[in-house]
C-alpha positions in Angstrom: -18.2 5.2 29.6 -21.6 6.5 30.8 -25.0 4.9 30.5 -26.1 7.5 28.0 -29.2 6.7 25.8 -28.6 6.6 22.1 -30.8 6.1 19.1 -29.5 3.9 16.3 -29.6 4.9 12.7 -32.4 3.3 10.7 -31.5 0.6 8.2 -32.2 1.4 4.6 -31.2 5.1 4.6 -28.0 6.9 4.4 -26.9 8.9 7.5 -26.9 12.6 6.6 -25.1 15.5 8.3 -25.3 19.2 8.0 -22.3 20.1 10.2 -18.8 18.7 10.6 -19.3 18.3 14.4 -21.8 15.5 13.6 -19.2 13.3 11.8 -16.6 10.8 13.1 -14.1 9.3 10.7 -12.6 6.1 12.2 -10.2 3.7 10.5 -9.9 0.1 11.8 -6.3 -1.2 11.9 -5.0 -4.7 12.7 -3.4 -7.8 11.3 -5.2 -10.3 9.2 -7.6 -12.4 11.3 -7.8 -9.8 14.2 -11.5 -9.4 13.5 -11.8 -6.0 12.0 -14.6 -6.8 9.5 -16.5 -8.8 12.1 -16.3 -5.8 14.4 -17.6 -3.5 11.7 -20.5 -5.8 11.1 -21.2 -6.0 14.9 -21.2 -2.2 15.2 -23.5 -1.9 12.1 -25.9 -4.4 13.7 -25.9 -2.5 17.0 -26.5 0.7 15.2 -29.4 -0.8 13.4 -27.9 -0.5 10.0 -28.0 -4.2 9.1 -30.1 -7.2 10.0 -29.1 -9.9 12.5 -27.4 -11.9 9.7 -25.1 -8.9 9.2 -26.6 -8.2 5.8 -28.0 -5.1 4.1 -31.3 -5.0 2.3 -30.1 -6.8 -0.9 -28.7 -9.6 1.2 -25.0 -8.7 0.7 -22.4 -8.2 3.4 -21.8 -4.7 4.7 -18.1 -5.1 4.2 -15.9 -7.6 2.3 -18.6 -7.7 -0.3 -16.3 -7.9 -3.3 -16.3 -11.3 -5.2 -12.5 -11.5 -4.8 -12.8 -11.1 -1.1 -15.4 -13.9 -1.0 -13.0 -16.2 -2.9 -9.9 -15.3 -0.9 -11.7 -15.1 2.5 -10.0 -11.9 3.5 -10.2 -8.2 3.0 -8.2 -6.9 0.0 -9.5 -3.3 -0.2 -10.6 -0.4 1.8 -14.4 -0.4 2.6 -16.5 2.5 4.0 -19.4 1.6 6.2 -21.4 4.6 7.4 -23.6 4.1 10.5 -25.5 6.5 12.8 -25.4 6.6 16.6 -27.0 9.3 18.8 -27.3 11.7 15.9 -23.7 11.3 14.9 -22.6 9.8 11.6 -19.7 7.4 12.0 -17.7 6.6 8.9 -16.1 3.2 9.6 -13.2 2.5 7.3 -12.4 -1.2 7.3 -8.9 -1.9 6.0 -7.1 -5.1 5.0 -4.7 -6.5 7.5 -2.4 -8.3 5.1 0.8 -6.5 4.3 0.3 -6.7 0.5 -2.6 -4.3 0.8 -0.9 -1.6 2.9 -1.8 0.9 0.3 -5.5 0.5 1.2 -4.5 0.9 4.9 -2.7 4.2 4.2 -5.6 5.5 2.2 -7.8 4.7 5.3 -5.4 6.5 7.6 -5.5 9.5 5.3 -9.3 9.7 5.3 -9.7 9.1 9.0 -9.4 11.4 12.0 -8.9 8.6 14.6 -7.9 4.9 14.5 -9.2 1.8 16.3 -6.4 -0.8 16.6 -8.1 -4.2 16.7 -6.1 -6.8 18.6 -6.9 -10.5 18.8 -6.7 -11.8 22.4 -5.7 -15.2 21.1 -3.1 -14.1 18.5 -1.5 -11.0 20.1 0.2 -8.1 18.3 2.4 -8.5 15.3 5.4 -6.3 14.4 3.6 -4.8 11.4 0.8 -3.5 13.6 3.3 -1.9 16.0 4.9 -0.2 13.0 1.5 1.3 12.0 1.0 2.4 15.6 4.4 4.3 15.5 3.4 5.9 12.2 0.1 7.2 13.8 2.0 8.4 16.8 4.4 10.3 14.6 1.5 12.4 13.2 -0.4 12.5 16.5 -3.4 10.6 15.3 -5.8 9.7 18.1 -6.0 5.9 18.8 -7.9 3.4 20.9 -7.5 -0.3 21.2 -10.2 -3.0 20.9 -9.5 -6.5 22.1 -11.4 -9.2 20.2 -11.8 -13.0 20.1 -12.7 -13.1 23.8 -14.6 -16.3 23.1 -11.4 -18.2 22.3 -10.4 -20.8 24.9 -7.0 -19.3 25.4 -8.2 -15.7 25.5 -6.9 -13.8 28.5 -8.1 -10.2 28.7 -5.9 -9.2 31.7 -2.8 -10.6 30.0 -3.7 -8.9 26.7 -4.2 -5.5 28.3 -0.7 -5.9 29.8 0.7 -6.8 26.3 -1.0 -3.8 24.8 0.5 -1.6 27.5 4.0 -3.0 26.7 3.7 -2.7 22.9 1.7 0.5 22.6 2.6 2.3 25.8 6.2 1.6 26.1 7.1 5.2 26.5 4.2 6.0 28.7 2.5 3.0 30.5 -0.2 5.3 31.9 -1.4 6.2 28.4 -2.8 2.7 27.6 -5.5 1.8 30.2 -8.8 -0.2 30.0 -12.1 1.7 30.3 -13.9 -1.6 31.3 -13.1 -4.8 33.0 -14.6 -8.1 31.9 -17.5 -9.8 33.8 -17.1 -13.5 33.4 -19.8 -16.1 33.1 -19.9 -19.7 34.4 -17.0 -21.9 33.2 -17.8 -24.4 30.5 -16.7 -28.0 30.3 -13.4 -26.9 28.8 -12.7 -24.8 31.8 -13.0 -21.5 29.9 -15.1 -18.8 31.4 -16.6 -16.6 28.7 -16.9 -12.8 29.0 -20.6 -12.1 29.7 -20.5 -8.4 30.5 -18.5 -5.3 31.3 -17.7 -3.4 34.5 -17.7 0.3 33.7 -14.8 2.0 35.5 -15.9 5.6 35.0 -19.6 5.0 35.4 -19.2 2.4 38.2 -22.0 0.4 36.5 -22.3 -3.2 35.2 -23.4 -3.9 31.6 -24.6 -7.5 31.6 -24.9 -9.2 28.2 -25.9 -12.6 29.7 -29.4 -12.5 28.3 -28.3 -11.6 24.8 -29.2 -8.0 25.3 -27.3 -5.2 27.1 -28.7 -4.9 30.7 -27.4 -2.2 33.0 -27.3 -2.7 36.7 -25.6 -1.7 39.9 -22.4 -3.7 40.8 -22.3 -6.4 43.4 -20.0 -5.7 46.4 -17.2 -7.9 44.9 -17.6 -6.3 41.5 -17.5 -2.8 43.1 -14.2 -3.7 44.7 -12.7 -4.7 41.3 -14.0 -1.5 39.8 -12.5 0.7 42.6 -9.0 -0.8 42.3 -8.8 -0.2 38.6 -10.7 3.1 38.5 -8.1 5.1 40.4 -5.3 4.3 37.9 -7.7 5.1 35.0 -8.7 8.5 36.4 -5.1 9.5 37.1 -4.1 8.5 33.6 -6.9 10.5 32.0 -6.2 13.6 34.1 -2.4 13.4 33.5 -2.7 12.9 29.7 -5.3 15.6 29.3 -3.0 17.9 31.3 -5.9 19.2 33.5 -3.9 20.4 36.5 -6.8 21.9 38.3 -8.7 18.6 38.1 -5.7 16.7 39.3 -5.6 18.9 42.4 -9.3 18.3 43.1 -8.8 14.6 42.6 -5.8 14.4 44.9 -7.7 16.4 47.4 -10.2 13.6 47.7 -13.0 15.1 45.7 -15.3 12.6 43.9 -15.1 13.8 40.3 -18.4 13.5 38.4 -18.5 11.2 35.3 -19.2 14.0 32.8 -16.1 15.9 33.8 -14.1 12.7 33.5 -15.5 12.0 30.1 -14.7 15.5 28.9 -11.1 15.1 30.0 -11.1 11.6 28.3 -12.2 13.2 25.0 -9.5 15.9 25.4 -6.8 13.3 26.1 -7.8 11.0 23.3 -8.1 13.9 20.8 -4.6 15.0 21.7 -3.3 11.6 20.8 -1.8 11.0 24.2 -4.3 8.7 25.8 -5.3 5.4 24.3 -8.2 3.6 26.0 -8.6 -0.2 25.8 -12.0 -1.7 25.2 -13.3 -5.2 24.3 -15.9 -6.3 21.8 -17.5 -9.5 20.6 -20.1 -10.2 17.9 -23.7 -10.6 18.9 -24.8 -14.1 19.9 -27.4 -15.9 17.8 -30.7 -13.9 18.0 -29.2 -11.0 19.9 -29.2 -7.4 18.5 -26.1 -6.2 20.3 -22.6 -7.6 20.5 -20.7 -7.4 23.8 -19.0 -4.0 24.1 -20.4 -2.6 20.8 -22.6 0.0 22.6 -19.6 1.0 24.7 -17.4 1.3 21.6 -19.9 3.4 19.8 -20.2 5.6 22.9 -16.4 6.1 22.9 -16.3 6.9 19.2 -19.2 9.5 19.4 -18.2 11.0 22.8 -14.4 10.5 23.0 -13.1 10.7 19.4 -12.3 14.0 17.7 -14.5 15.6 15.1 -13.2 16.7 11.7 -13.1 20.2 13.1 -10.2 19.2 15.4 -8.0 18.1 12.5 -5.1 20.4 11.8 -5.4 22.7 8.9 -4.5 21.0 5.6 -1.6 22.5 3.6 -2.4 23.1 -0.1 -0.6 24.7 -3.0 -1.7 25.8 -6.5 -1.2 23.1 -9.1 2.0 24.9 -10.3 3.4 24.7 -6.7 2.6 28.3 -5.7 1.8 28.8 -2.0 -1.8 28.9 -0.9 -3.2 29.3 2.6 -3.9 26.1 4.5 -7.6 25.1 4.5 -9.7 24.2 7.6 -12.8 22.1 7.9 -15.3 24.7 6.9 -18.3 23.8 4.7 -18.3 27.4 3.4 -14.6 27.4 2.6 -12.9 26.7 -0.7 -13.5 23.2 -2.0 -10.7 20.8 -1.3 -11.4 17.1 -1.5 -9.1 14.1 -2.1 -9.7 10.8 -3.9 -8.7 8.2 -1.3 -9.8 5.2 -3.4 -10.8 4.4 -7.0 -12.8 1.4 -8.1 -14.8 0.2 -11.1 -18.4 -0.7 -11.1 -19.8 -2.7 -14.0 -22.9 -0.5 -14.2 -21.7 2.9 -13.0 -18.2 2.9 -14.3 -15.4 4.5 -12.3 -16.3 5.3 -8.7 -14.2 7.6 -6.6 -14.3 7.5 -2.8 -13.5 11.1 -1.6 -12.8 12.8 1.7 -13.9 16.4 1.7 -11.5 18.5 3.8 -13.0 22.0 3.0 -16.0 23.4 1.3 -19.1 21.4 0.1 -19.3 19.0 -2.8 -22.5 19.0 -4.8 -23.7 16.7 -7.7 -23.4 17.7 -11.3 -21.0 20.5 -10.6 -17.7 21.0 -12.5 -14.5 20.6 -10.4 -10.8 20.8 -11.1 -8.9 17.6 -10.8 -5.2 17.9 -10.0 -2.8 15.0 -9.7 1.0 15.0 -9.5 3.9 12.9 -8.2 3.1 9.3 -9.4 4.2 9.5 -13.1 6.9 6.9 -12.4 4.2 4.4 -11.6 2.2 4.9 -14.7 -0.1 7.6 -13.3 0.1 10.6 -15.5 0.2 14.2 -14.1 -2.9 16.1 -15.0 -4.8 19.3 -14.4 -8.3 19.0 -15.9 -11.8 20.1 -15.3 -14.4 17.3 -14.9 -18.1 17.3 -14.3 -18.9 15.0 -11.4 -21.9 12.6 -11.4 -24.1 11.5 -8.6 -22.9 11.7 -5.0 -23.7 8.5 -3.0 -23.1 6.9 0.4 -21.8 3.3 0.0 -23.3 0.5 2.0 -22.2 -2.9 0.9 -22.8 -3.0 -2.8 -25.6 -0.4 -2.5 -25.1 3.3 -3.3 -27.5 5.6 -1.5 -27.9 9.0 -3.1 -26.8 12.2 -1.3 -27.7 15.8 -2.1 -24.3 17.2 -0.9 -21.2 16.3 1.0 -19.9 18.8 3.5 -16.4 19.3 4.9 -15.4 16.4 7.1 -17.5 13.8 5.4 -16.8 11.0 3.0 -18.8 9.9 -0.1 -18.5 8.3 -3.5 -18.4 10.3 -6.7 -19.4 8.8 -10.0 -18.2 9.5 -13.5 -14.8 11.1 -12.7 -13.1 9.5 -15.7 -9.7 11.2 -15.2 -9.4 11.4 -11.4 -7.2 8.7 -9.8 -6.3 7.8 -6.2 -4.5 10.6 -4.5 -5.8 13.4 -6.8 -7.3 16.6 -5.4 -10.7 18.0 -6.3 -11.2 21.7 -6.0 -13.2 24.6 -7.5 -12.5 25.1 -11.2 -11.9 28.8 -10.7 -9.6 28.2 -7.7 -7.7 25.0 -8.3 -5.7 23.6 -5.4 -3.5 20.6 -4.8 -2.9 18.5 -1.7 0.4 16.7 -1.3 -0.3 12.9 -1.9 0.2 10.7 1.1 3.3 8.4 1.1 2.8 5.1 -0.6 5.1 2.1 -0.4 7.1 1.2 -3.4 6.0 -1.9 -5.3 9.1 -4.1 -5.4 7.9 -7.5 -6.5 7.9 -7.9 -10.3 5.2 -9.8 -12.3 6.0 -10.2 -16.0 2.9 -11.0 -18.0 1.9 -11.8 -21.6 -1.5 -11.7 -23.2 -3.1 -15.1 -23.3 -4.5 -14.7 -26.9 -4.6 -12.1 -29.7 -8.0 -10.9 -28.4 -6.5 -10.4 -24.9 -3.5 -8.6 -26.5 -5.9 -6.0 -28.0 -7.5 -5.3 -24.6 -4.3 -5.6 -22.5 -3.1 -2.0 -22.7 -6.4 -0.5 -21.7 -7.0 -3.0 -18.9 -3.6 -2.4 -17.4 -4.1 1.4 -17.5 -7.4 1.1 -15.6 -5.8 -1.3 -13.1 -2.9 1.0 -12.2 -5.3 4.0 -12.1 -7.1 2.3 -9.3 -4.1 1.3 -7.3 -1.2 3.7 -6.7 0.8 0.9 -5.0 1.1 -0.8 -8.4 3.6 0.2 -11.1 3.4 -0.6 -14.8 6.7 -1.0 -16.7 7.3 -1.6 -20.4 10.9 -2.7 -20.1 12.8 -1.6 -23.3 15.7 -4.0 -22.6 13.9 -7.2 -21.9 10.8 -6.3 -23.9 8.6 -7.5 -21.1 5.4 -6.0 -19.7 5.9 -5.9 -15.9 3.5 -5.2 -13.1 5.4 -4.3 -9.9 3.3 -5.2 -6.9 3.7 -5.4 -3.1 3.5 -9.1 -2.7 2.1 -12.4 -4.0 -1.4 -11.7 -2.8 -1.3 -8.3 -4.4 -0.3 -10.1 -7.7 -3.2 -12.6 -7.4 -5.7 -9.8 -6.9 -4.3 -7.9 -9.9 -4.5 -10.9 -12.2 -8.1 -11.7 -11.0 -9.2 -8.1 -11.5 -7.7 -8.0 -15.0 -9.7 -11.2 -15.8 -13.0 -10.5 -14.1 -13.4 -6.7 -14.3 -11.7 -6.0 -17.6 -12.0 -9.3 -19.5 -8.2 -9.7 -20.0 -6.6 -13.1 -19.6 -2.8 -12.9 -19.1 -0.1 -15.5 -18.4 2.7 -14.9 -15.9 6.1 -15.5 -17.4 9.6 -15.6 -15.7 10.8 -12.1 -15.0 14.0 -11.2 -16.8 16.7 -8.8 -15.5 18.6 -6.6 -18.0 21.8 -8.6 -18.5 24.6 -7.3 -20.8 27.7 -8.7 -22.5 31.2 -7.4 -22.9 34.6 -8.5 -24.2 36.9 -9.7 -21.5 39.9 -9.4 -23.9 40.9 -7.9 -27.1 40.0 -9.7 -30.3 39.9 -9.3 -34.1 37.3 -10.4 -36.6 36.9 -10.6 -40.4 33.4 -10.3 -41.9 33.1 -11.6 -45.5 29.8 -11.3 -47.3 30.2 -12.4 -50.9 27.3 -13.8 -52.9 26.8 -14.2 -56.7 23.5 -15.8 -57.7 22.7 -14.2 -61.0 22.0 -10.6 -61.6 23.3 -8.1 -59.1 25.7 -9.7 -56.6 26.7 -8.8 -53.0 30.3 -8.1 -52.0 31.6 -6.7 -48.7 34.7 -7.6 -46.6 35.7 -5.7 -43.5 38.2 -6.4 -40.7 37.8 -5.0 -37.2 39.6 -5.0 -33.9 37.7 -5.1 -30.6 38.9 -4.0 -27.2 37.2 -3.7 -23.8 36.4 -0.3 -22.3 35.7 0.8 -18.7 32.1 0.3 -17.4 29.6 2.8 -18.7 31.5 3.5 -21.9 28.9 2.0 -24.2 29.8 1.2 -27.8 32.6 3.3 -29.5 33.2 2.9 -33.2 36.5 4.1 -34.7 37.4 4.3 -38.4 41.2 3.6 -39.2 40.8 2.5 -42.8 43.6 3.7 -45.0 43.9 3.8 -48.8 40.2 3.7 -49.5 40.0 -0.1 -48.9 36.5 0.5 -47.7 34.9 3.4 -49.7 33.9 6.3 -47.5 30.2 5.9 -48.2 30.2 2.4 -46.8 31.9 3.1 -43.5 28.6 4.2 -41.8 27.1 1.0 -43.2 29.8 -1.1 -41.3 29.1 0.9 -38.1 25.3 0.4 -38.5 25.8 -3.4 -38.9 28.2 -3.6 -36.0 25.8 -1.7 -33.7 22.8 -3.8 -34.8 24.8 -7.0 -33.9 25.9 -5.5 -30.6 22.3 -4.8 -29.7 21.4 -8.4 -30.5 24.4 -9.8 -28.5 27.2 -12.0 -29.4 27.1 -14.9 -26.9 23.8 -15.3 -25.0 21.6 -12.8 -26.8 22.1 -9.8 -24.5 23.2 -6.3 -25.6 27.0 -5.8 -26.0 28.4 -2.8 -24.1 31.7 -1.1 -23.1 33.8 -2.0 -26.1 35.7 0.0 -28.8 35.3 -1.4 -32.3 37.9 -0.3 -34.8 37.5 -0.8 -38.6 41.0 -1.4 -39.9 40.7 -2.8 -43.4 38.3 -4.3 -46.0 37.5 -4.7 -49.6 34.8 -3.5 -51.9 33.6 -4.2 -55.5 32.7 -1.4 -57.8 29.4 -3.0 -58.8 28.4 -5.5 -56.2 29.1 -3.6 -53.0 26.2 -2.0 -51.2 25.0 -0.5 -48.0 23.2 -3.8 -47.0 26.2 -5.9 -47.9 28.6 -3.9 -45.6 26.0 -3.9 -42.8 26.0 -7.7 -43.0 29.8 -7.9 -43.2 30.1 -5.6 -40.1 27.8 -7.9 -38.1 29.7 -11.0 -39.2 33.0 -9.5 -38.2 31.8 -8.7 -34.7 30.5 -12.3 -34.3 33.8 -13.8 -35.5 35.7 -11.6 -33.0 33.5 -12.7 -30.2 34.1 -16.4 -31.1 37.8 -16.0 -30.4 37.4 -13.8 -27.2 36.4 -14.2 -23.6 32.9 -12.8 -23.3 31.7 -11.7 -19.9 28.0 -11.6 -18.9 27.3 -8.4 -16.9 24.5 -8.4 -14.4 22.8 -5.4 -12.9 23.7 -4.7 -9.3 21.2 -2.9 -7.0 21.8 -0.7 -3.9 19.6 -1.9 -1.1 18.6 -0.1 2.0 16.9 -2.5 4.4 15.2 -1.2 7.5 14.5 -3.8 10.2 14.2 -4.0 14.0 17.5 -4.6 15.8 16.6 -8.2 16.6 16.5 -9.1 12.9 19.8 -7.5 11.8 21.7 -10.8 12.1 19.3 -12.9 10.1 18.9 -10.3 7.4 22.6 -9.8 7.0 23.1 -13.6 6.8 20.4 -13.8 4.2 21.9 -11.0 2.1 25.3 -12.8 2.2 23.6 -15.9 0.9 22.4 -13.9 -2.1 25.9 -12.7 -3.1 25.2 -9.4 -1.4 27.9 -7.1 0.0 27.0 -5.2 3.2 28.5 -1.7 2.9 27.3 -0.2 6.2 24.7 -0.2 9.0 23.3 2.7 10.9 20.7 3.4 13.6 17.4 4.6 12.1 15.4 5.4 15.2 14.8 3.6 18.5 15.3 -0.1 18.1 15.7 -0.1 14.3 18.7 -0.4 12.0 19.2 0.4 8.4 21.4 -2.0 6.5 23.0 -0.8 3.2 24.1 -3.4 0.8 24.9 -4.1 -2.9 23.4 -7.2 -4.4 22.9 -8.6 -7.9 19.3 -7.9 -9.1 18.9 -11.5 -10.2 19.1 -12.5 -6.5 16.3 -10.2 -5.3 13.5 -10.9 -7.7 11.3 -12.2 -4.7 13.0 -10.2 -1.9 9.8 -8.4 -1.1 8.3 -11.7 -0.1 11.5 -13.3 1.4 12.4 -10.2 3.6 8.9 -10.4 5.1 9.5 -14.0 6.1 13.0 -13.3 7.6 11.8 -10.3 9.5 8.4 -11.6 10.5 6.7 -8.8 8.5 8.6 -5.9 10.1 11.3 -5.3 7.4 11.2 -2.8 4.6 13.6 -2.0 1.8 14.3 0.3 -1.1 16.3 -0.5 -4.1 18.1 1.6 -6.8 20.2 0.6 -9.8 23.9 0.9 -9.1 25.8 -0.5 -12.1 26.4 -3.6 -14.2 29.3 -5.9 -13.2 30.7 -9.3 -14.4 28.6 -12.3 -13.4 30.5 -15.2 -11.7 31.6 -17.8 -14.4 29.5 -20.7 -13.0 26.3 -18.6 -13.0 27.1 -17.1 -16.4 27.5 -20.6 -17.8 24.0 -21.6 -16.6 22.6 -18.4 -18.2 24.3 -19.3 -21.5 22.9 -22.8 -21.4 19.4 -21.5 -20.8 19.8 -19.0 -23.6 21.0 -21.9 -25.9 17.8 -23.8 -25.1 15.7 -20.8 -25.9 14.4 -20.4 -22.3 
């Protein structure tokens, strides 16, 4: 943009603000490896917040400072990096690019007012990034694009801007236009000419980084020609998207519009979410203080991105659902803040990253914590008052103390023991509730067992703390398989969960094969006789019962009928027979899975006046059912799920073929928006244990699905036989 002079924020202190107009909340979005974290570090260096090694005072990284991130060499959580530029506090929200951590991305989108889409010039744009773009477009979030990896030998800025226009500006090509053109340096031995500077299209100035520092100069004649050709399209796009008709008339009339007016219109167009400028950036060279394009990017953020005041009013309700007026970004308004991330610190305890939407948050005050809507994931609903601890501004592993946090800003709150991600903080005498943002359903199961008795004692608490931090994780205690199951978004999500259990909470667990809830039923009628007669001195045991078993329609459960005549089984022992039959049915009769959908009729039996007892007839009932099963066809029933798979149209064929290979039955397809199709199918649950991973592979990361239990139905004989063999081996 212009050649405005700015003063960077000093390293070692937290940027502070006293009005929302001095805040910019920006989330960085892009696939893994696009360079988001590197860009954050470059911006922090240019703003004077870190040293030239990209480190804060204690020597740690400003982002990706978690030990797990060091070991995995990728971002796995949302990081807040506040910097200051020209008196404006910029909250940079660095998000993971890997699909398994999309919950962290959505938290960043919730906390931000604008998004920077980071695109690698050597890798291009993946389908998942395009999907996030569409989500932002649906809510009108302002967006800009930053092209990185310009130093790569195959980098082609001109081609990449064309690709960005095709992907991000498909509906309006004039909405995605570069603000700068690259100034290339001498070609190296490999024939690659590195980007050494920028040609400012609005300012008609050259920003030369050849010396390692940003040097501003007038353009050469050939450079001016390049600027003039691209400048006209840029100005026309800005004016059109800002809908400034009077300015368009002046421009078409041949008037030379001054830069300030153009920048004002640029800000208006970006804030409306209709114009998306393209910039480029590269990290600082060795010994340099500024990376290429970082000053220009900070100028765009501070001068072209919206303030929190421009965010639409936030709808709220009372905790009981009663209507309340929407809140605006007013430091003097009612307190409304939201927990966008929860983490644990070994010294401080639970730390909550919050975005204040209204009012002012102060340390040591009592607030009301409201949370609803995630009970199905192990997050209990609650309405409690809590006293908050210190307010701090995070910077790497450091926490810098704040005296208050006003509407529009972000900060960390210590000692909120009950608050979880997605919860609302409000005044205790005026409790309010924000609707939680949509979170993807965790659909990849991880069954675990405690490694030792000591781990078993700590497992419950460790799991509770783990799911409290991550709303994209669901904890299940399966009553049918008796397994503890963590439902995650993918394999990387599972790895991080296991490592956090071990390193943060001191709980070692072992993954075990996940079981689906199989059932058994009779495929034909049968009869059985249970005889339990023992005499070993003293009081004996005597019970004989005869039963008939017949299959019932699916969903009928276990039906017990008494047809004994003549008192062959005394009336007081008939409930004992039923109890024994039902206990055996719960244990299974063939492969150890619960028996369902049968009618068991007691038809005859014998008793002894002295030796018969409740326990004896329970045993006889169980034996009778087992004998009946030995002479009947026993079907294994497997759970069938209803799947709704949403994919781009080009992947419909591969996805349907994959479903067919999993014994799936496609029951319908329908259009679900431009270029996307929803496939509805029924498929055995045993075939989709890893579908969250496998769909991602088939659809190149663009597919999504939901699942719901439909029913149990008979398993094919050849598969059922394998299951029985495994059950016989104790596996």
